[in-house]
N, C-alpha and C positions, 0 to 999 in steps of 0.2 A: 823490967817486959814488957812491949804492948803484952794490953790485956786483948785474948781472941773475939772474934765478932765471931757472934752466936750465929751460926745460919736459919738462912733463914727459914720459918713454916711452909710443908708445904700448902698451897691453895686449896681452903675444904675444895670436896669436891660436889657437886648440885646434884641437888636433887634425885630422886631417880622419878619420873613424868609416873600415876597414877595408869594403870593402866584405864583404856575407855571402857565406861558402863555398857556391859550389853544391851542390846536392846534385844535380843529373844536368848531364853536362859538358855541356859548350855544343855542341862538335860532334857532341852524339846529334842533337842539334837543331838545326841551324839548316845544316848538310850538307846538299848536290842529295842523297847518299845516305844518310841519316837516315832506320833505322826509323819505321816509321810510327808505336812507341808506346815512351816510352823510363822505367826507374823509375830512384830510387837512393833509398839511406835516408842519414841523416848525424847521428852525434850527436856534442856540441860545450859543454864544461864552461861554455862561455857564454851569456845568453839572444839569444833570437833575432830580429831587428826589420829589414823589408824595408818599406821607404817605398809610398806605392799605385805601379803598375807596371801593365802589362801584357800579355799577348805573344798570338804566336794561333794556339800547342798551347789545347787544352782540357787541366786542369789537376785533378785527383783525391787527395789531401792530407791526410793522417793526422801525430798524433802518433802513436811510438816507448812512450812515458810521458807525462805530464801531460800537459802542459793546454797549447792554440794556440791564439792567440785571429788571425778573421780581417773585419776590414773588407773590407764592398763591398757595395755598389746599395744605400746608407744603411741597408745594415744591419751588426750586430754581431754577429757567427757563434764560438761559442766547442766546439774541436774535443780534446774525451776521448778519451782513446788504442782507443777502442770503438767509433769512427766518424770519419767523414771529410767532405771540401766539397767537393764537386761546383766546379769552375769554369770555365763557358765557353769556347771562344777572345775575347778581345779585350773581356775585365773589368775592369775599374779592381779591385785588390785591396790588401790589404796586408796584414802576417803580423805576429805576435807572439808568445813564446814566453813560458810563467812561469815566470821561472826556466831554471836548463840545458838548452838544447834539444833535445832522441830523437824524430827523426820521419822521416817520407816524404813520397816524391814519385812520381808513375804522369804522363807526358806523352804527349797521344795528337795528332794531324795531328790538324788541320783540318778537313780532307775525309772523317776516320773518324770524325768527332763531330756529322753530319746527323743522326743516329740515336739521340745523346744528349739528355741533358734539357737546353734550349733557356735556361733561367734555373739559377744559383746552387741548390743543394740543398745540404740534410747530409742521408748514409744512415747506418746503420746498417752496420758490416763484415760481410760471411759470415764465418766462418772460409776457405772454398775464395779468395774473394775477396783473403783475409791473406793465405794462404800461397800465392799465384798473385804477388803481386808482390811479398812477401819470395823467390820467383826469376827475377823482373820485372827483381831489382837488380841481383845479379851476377851480372848481363851489361856493366854501366857500363864493362869492360876493352875489351868488344870495337869496334873498329876501326866507327867508323860506316859506313865503306863495306862491310863484309861483313854491313851487313842482318841481317835474324832470318835461323834458320834452321827447318823442318819442325817442329819441336819447339817453340822459342820462340816461333813465331807462332803454336800453337792456345795457350798458354800464355796470349799476347798478347789472343791472343779473347776466350778465359775471365774477365778483367778485363774488356775493351769490353763482353759481354756482363751481367756482376755490375754495374756501374753504368745502365747501359739499364733493369735488374728491378728496382734495390733501390729499396724505397718513402719518401722524404720523409721526414726523421727534424727534429721542431719545437726546432731550435738554436737560431734566430734569434732575432734583435732589433732590430725599426725602429727607426729611431728619430728625431724628431720635428724641424721645421726653424722652429715659430716659437719666437719668445725667449721668449715664457713659458713656452710647455709647456717648451720645454728649459732652463729652472728651476728645474719642477717635476723634470726628470727625472734630472737633474746633482744635484739635492738628495737625489732615493731611493737614486743610484746609491749616494750616502754614506752615507746610509743603511736598509735595509732591512729593518729594525726599523719606522721610523715608521707607524707604522698609522691617520693622518688619513682620513678619509671625503676624497674627491673636493669635496664642498662646504669640508672648510676647506684643500684643499689650490687650490683657485679664489682664493679669499678672499686667503690668502696670496702669490698672485702676479699679482691685480688683476684678475684675470677674470669672467666671469658662468662660473656653474656649470654651463648650456644652451655655453656656447659651446664651454667647454672641453672638456666631453665630447664636444662636434660633430666639436671639432679631430684630439681624439686619434682617433675612428675613420678621418678623411676620412687625415691624415697617415701612422695608420700600421697602417689595419687591424685596431687593436685595441682595446676599452673600457677604459678609466682601468684595471679593475680588474684586468683581462686580462694590458693591458703588464708591471704590477707583480711578478702571479703569476710569468710569465717573468719578472720581472729575478731573485724569488727563486730558478726553476727553474736559472737559467744560474752563477749566486751559488754554490749547493748544487753543482750540477757541480763547479765552481770547487775547493772549501773540501774535497770528495770527492774528489779528484783527487790536492787537499794532504795526504790523511789525516786532516783532522779529522774528528770524532767525527760520529754521526745527533744524540746530545743539544743537540751544542753549534751545532753546524748550525740546527737549529731553531730554539732559545732566540735564537741573532743574527740568526733569520731575520724574528725577531718573534711565532713561531708558540706559540700560544696551549699548544699540549702535542707529544710529538714523535709524537703518531694522528696529529692533522692533518696540518704537516708529510708523515708517512712517506703520505696516504692523498691528497694533491695531487698528490707523486713518483710515485707510483704510475700516477695517470691520467695524466699527461705520460708520463710512460717507459713503462708497458708494466710497471714493475719497483718492485722498494721501494727502498733510496740500498744498504742493504743487502749487496743480492745485486749490486746494480747494477755497486757497490766492488767484489765481491768477483770481477766478469768485468772487471772493470778493469785489474786484479794480475794477474789472470791472462793478460790479454792482454800488457800490460805486461814479466811474465816472461820470459828468454831460452824 
């Protein structure tokens, strides 16, 4: 009789990823005696990734160096070091860093969020806000039951006031839902130098140009041209954070010359790419 062939052994299951290290001690958020505001900073050699989640606190988060991407409310938000993202309570969001993570978060109790922006927004952080957050991050060793003393409360109120007063910055990219539009945006994201006109993209995706134009505006709040420019802007911010030269970025994004790219960047961000990169390096330095 032929020898029986043993059944193959099942492949070992991959080890589960360790839970991300909390930026703020959990008891400073969950204890009945927890302060109304808690902050923390974290630097780690690994990339940071958190799957979609929500919490009852409002959260202000930013990068100390490099770049962090936040997905929420059908948008993808990019957070360079001189900006932050405000996430109101109960908003589902995910987080991913580009390379090693170095960032910070501030959590504000829901009861104190009633006067803060009711929808997510990106803000450019002021020097006052950055210094107040750094000071608040040093309180992480204090027991939750101790609350905040008078000096700490004043600093915490400054953070709340700065979030309340900060104007929104254009760092979000709304994502469409129609599969034909998703096919186009995925292709564009893979090659933002692709200069095909709307009519050419419509033919490629098998949709009428007027239908494509109407659906883009309905689903993203932007025209096709505006969406592509915003995608290019966010890619430029990623590359500036990685130290890529302005000339290389302009060529990678399909601009005819560096001046055209600088003009687009200045209109969108209120400053030149070179000055923006210089400000980010200054913010990132100890």
